[in-house]
N, C-alpha and C positions, 0 to 999 in steps of 0.2 A: 785904487781900492782893491783889496784881495777878494777872490771869489769865496762865497760862504761854503762852509763844510756841509757834506750831505747830512740830512736829518735822520736817516735810517741806515741801518747796517747794509741792507740790500742795495743802497744807492752808492756805496763806496766803490771806487775803482783803483787801479794802480796809479792813475794820474791824480786821483782825488781821495787819498786814504784818510782814515781817522788817526789823530795822534793817540798814543797809548793812554794818556790821561783821560781822553774823552771816553774811550772804551771802558776804562775803570769807573768813570762817573756814571756811565749808562748802567753798568752791572750793579753799582751801588744802589742807584735809584730803583732798579728792578727788584733787587733783594729786599730793599727797605719796604717795598710794597707788599711783600709776602706776609701771610698771617702766621702766627705762632702755630707749631704743629707738635703733636705727640709722637715720639719715636721710641723704638726699642732697641737695645743693644747690650753688649757686655763690656764692663769696664776692664780694660787691659792695662791702663796706666792711671795712677792717681797722685797728683802733685799738690801737696798742701804745705804752703810756707807758713812758718810761725808768724802770727800777727797780721797776715794778709786776709783781706776780706773776700778774696776770690780764690778759688781753687781751679786748677786745670785738670780736666779729665779726658782721657782718650777712650772713645766708645768705638766698638768694632761690631760689624754685622756678624750674626751667628752663623750665617750660611756661606758667605763669600769673603774673600780677602779685601775688605774695605773698612777704613776707619776715618774718624773725624774728631777734631778737637772740640771740646765743649767747655766753656767757662761757667762755673757754678758758684753762687754765693756760698760762703763758708757756713752761713746759718742754715742753709738748706741741707748740707751734709751733716751738720751737727744734730739734726732731728732724727736721724736713723742710722743704723749700723751698716754702712756700705764700705766694702773693701774691694781691692782688685780681684776680678773674677766674678763679681756680682752681676746678675742680670737685672737691668733697670729699665723703667719707662721714664722718659724725660719730656717735659713741656718746654720747648725752646723756640727761639726766634733766630733764623738764619741772619748772619752778618757777614758782609764782604769787606775785607781789609784791602783798601785800594792800593796802599803803598807796597804791600807785599804781594798783592794779586792772589790772595787765598781767602777761603771762606771758612768760617767756623760757626758754631752754635753758641747762643747765649741762653743758658738754662734759667728758667723761672721757677721750675719745680722738678723734683726727681724722686721717684718712688721705686723701692725694690720690688721686683716681681716675686710674689709669694710662691711657695711650693705648691699650694693648692691650685693657684691659677696655672702654673706650669703643668701640673698633672692634668688639668682640664684641657689644655692645649694639646698635650701629648695624646690624650684619649681621643680627641677630635682627629688628630693626624693619623692615629692608629686606625681609626674607622675609615678614614679616606683612602689610606693605602690598602686596607684590607678589601675595600670595595673595588679597587683596581685590580685585585687578584695577586698582589705582590706577596701575600702571605699564604697562598694556596699550596696545599700539600702536593698537588701534581707538578708544581714547579721545583720541588725539592729534588736535588740530584744526589745519588748515592756516592759515598766516599770510596775511592779505590782501596782495594784490600791492602796493597803495599805500595804507597806512593813513591815515585822516583825521587822527588824532592818536595819538601814542605816549605811554603812561604809563611814566615811568622811576622806579624805586625804587633809590636809591643813597645812599652815604655823603655827609656834608656836605663840600662842596668837594673831592670825591675825584677821583683821577686816572681812575678808572673812569667817572665821570660825564662828564669832559671828553672821554675817548676816544669814548664813545657819541655825544655831541653833535657833536663835530667831524667824526668820520668820517661820520655819518649826513647831516649838512648838506652835507658836501662831495660826497657821492654824490647827494643829492636836496635842493637848497637850500630847497625849499618845505615840507619836512617840519616838523610842529609837534609840541611835546612838552608833556606835563604832568609836570613834574619834582617829585619828592618826596624831600627829603633827610632821611634818618633814621639812627639808630644802626644799624650793620651788624656790630657785634661787642659782646660784653659782655652783661650781664644784661638790658638793655632792648631788645636787638636783635630777639628773637623777636616780642614783643608789638607793637613799632613796625612791623616789616616786614609782619606779618600784617594789622594794621589798615589799613596803607597799601594793600596789595594789594586788600583788600576795598573800600576807598574808591574806588580807581581802577576796579575792576570795576563799580561802581555808576554810573559816568559813561557816558551813552550815546554820547558822541562819542569815547571812547577805544577803539580797534580792536585794540590789542595792548599788553601789559604786559611791560616788561623789568625783571628784578630782577638787579642787578649789584653787584659789589664786586671790588676787586683781590685779589691773592694774599695769603696769610697763613699762620700756623701752623695746625696741626690743630685746636687749640682755638678759634682765631679763626673758623674756618669752621663750627664746630658748630651755631650757631643755624640754619644753612640745611639741617640734617638734623633739625631738631626736628619731632616728629610733628604738633603742632598747626599749624605753618606749612605742612607738606606737605599736610595734609588741607584747609587753607584754600585752597591753590592748586588742589587737585583739584576743589574746588567752584566755581571761577570759571566764568563764561560766556565771558570774554574770553580769547583765546589768550595764553599766558605763555611768555616766553623767559627761560631761566636762563643767566646769564653770571657764574659765581662762580669766582674765583681763576684758575688757569691750566689748561692742558690735562690735567695729571695729577690735578687736584682733581676729586673726584666726590661732592659732597654729595647727599643724597637728593632735594633739590630738582631736581636735573638729571634724575632718573628720572621725576618726576611732571609736569614742565613739558612743554609741547607741543613745544618746540624747545630743545635744549641747544646753547649757543654755547661754544666753548672759551675765549674771552676776551671782554672788553667790546668790543674792536674787531670781533671776529667777529660779535657780536650786532648791531652797527650795520650790518654788511654783510647780515645776514639780514633785517632788518626793512624796509629800503627798497632799491629797485633803484638801479643806477648810471645816472645820467642820460646819461652819455656812451656807455655800452654800449647803452642803449635807443635813443639817436639813431642810433648805428651800425647797430643791428638794423633800425630803421625805414628807414634809407637802403638798407640791403642788401635789405630786402623790397621797397622801392620800385623798385630797380634790377631785381630778379627779376621783379616784376610788369610793368615796362616791357618787359623783354626778352621775357617770355612774350606780352605783348600784341602786340609787333612781330612775333614769330614767328607768332602766330595770324593777324595780318593778311596777312603774306607768304604763308602757307599758303593762305589763302582767295583771295588774288590768283592763285596758281598754279592753284587749282582752277577759278577763273573762266576763265583762259586755256584750260585743257583743255576746259571746257564750250563755250566759244565756238568752238573749233576743230572741233567736231563738225559734220557736214553739216546736222543739223537746225537749228543756230543760224547756220551760214554762209548758208543759204538757207531761212529760215523757211517760205516759200510752198511749198517742195517737200514739206513734211510734209502740207500741206493738199490737194495735188493729187490723191492717191489717194482721199481722202475726197470731194473735189469730183466726181471722175468717178463714184464709186460713187453719190453723191447724184443725179447726172444720170441714171444708168441706172435707179435706182429711181423717179425722177420720170417717166421715159418709160414704164416698165412700168405705173406707176399711171395715167397718162393713157390708155394703150391699154386697160387693163382697164376704166376708167371709161367710155370711149367704147362698148366692147362691151356693157357693162351697160346703158347708156342706150339703145342700139339695140334690145336685147332688150325692154326695158321699153316703149319706144316702140311696137314691133310689137304687144305684148300689149295695150297701150292701144287701138291701132287696132282690134284684133279685138274687144275688149270694146265699143268704141263701135259697131262694126257690129251686134253682137248687140243692143245697146241700141236702136239705130235700128230693127232689125227688129221688136223687141217693142214699140216706142213706138206709142201711139195715132195720133201724127202720121204715122207711116209708113203706117198703115192708111188715113188720110185721103188721103195722097198717091196711094194706089192707086185713088181714086175713090169711096171710101166716105164717108158722111156720118153725123153724130151729131145725133139729134133730142132737143131738150130742152124741157121745160115752161118756163113763164115763171119759175118759182121755181128752175130749174136741175136739176130731177129728170129722169133719162133716161126717154125714152118707149120702153117695152119691150112694150107691149100696146096694140093699137088701141082696145081698150075703155076705155082710160084717157084717150082724147082726146075732148073736147067740141067740138061744132060752134061755130064762130066763136072758138074758142080760138087765141090767137096762140102759135105754137110757134117755137122757135128752132132753126135748122138750121146746124150747124157743118161746114164743108168744109175742104179742105186749105188754101185761102187765104182765110180770113175766115168770116163767118157771115151769115145773113140770116133774116128772119121769114116764116112762112107761116101760112095759115089753112086748116084741113081743109074739104073740100067735102062730106063725109058726116059724119053725127052718130052718136054712140054709141048703139046700139040697147039698149033696156031689157032687162035680163035677167029671164027668167021666174023 
């Protein structure tokens, strides 16, 4: 007897696996127990076969790349005008097709989402994003005066793209663009625009991004009020210009963008300056600078004329005359003071010289006195110090001579 299969998925092992049919039966049982649910989405494909009681509709999520097939009774669709691109709410029951291993929805009711309800939802989303600060003015970044390159997100071969390119190049012929043509309405628009904005934001040479499309119905412009797109734009590092529809159209992208342009043409005027206007401004500034310089030179010339008319510049030597006279007076006073000082010092020197002469030994000799010296130069101050036959030196006022004593020194007792 074979071993029974595991009752639960968690009990399966490599040795005791479930057959694929059992897994399919388990999923079918689980899905069958689910209750009907109301869901919202956008119809991206509608397949109605003549004479068939059932239509096949592909619903896609408005924010992410996800879709699911829905079977809808033909009588449900006949009650209302629903086409591809319509946003609807559907009351459906999930069903799992075990043979194909796929799940779809079986619709019991389907209703179009009215414009009034969509507006109410957008207003609620607008208040939520504003409360988070995504629309605050202090988050707005200024556009560069002359961008190195402009990223342009637009529809394929659209009039909005031509308007931006033609007007911008007419205003500034050297402007360069990174053009990205993407779906700008329908189910693919949100994901395509979001990814393209993020791609351009990652390019270092793109200085500003313009997201643009021409006018359209309320539903055509709904992708540009999508929450995921709005948040993606809020996270960019590159300034973003929103140019969606006409002046009266205000998708949420306008509020989060750094600059809102009323039309694609207005966006082109905002991203680059007008070369003719700039040339005229440069010419005007050059003329003003030239006029200011000429006025300054003329003023300085008048000032020089006034200065040169003053007496000090008419006769420059007149300014030096008083100083020259004062210098001469001070010099005379200095010479006289120096002469008086020299005379006083000369008299003092003469007096000191007289005193020196009076005290000098030479003066004593000049008065008839003599100095007697031993041969070794010692003064003779005592006759007892003189020996007989000793040669003494006698110094007088004019010269000296030698003498020999005639008496000898007596022996001391």
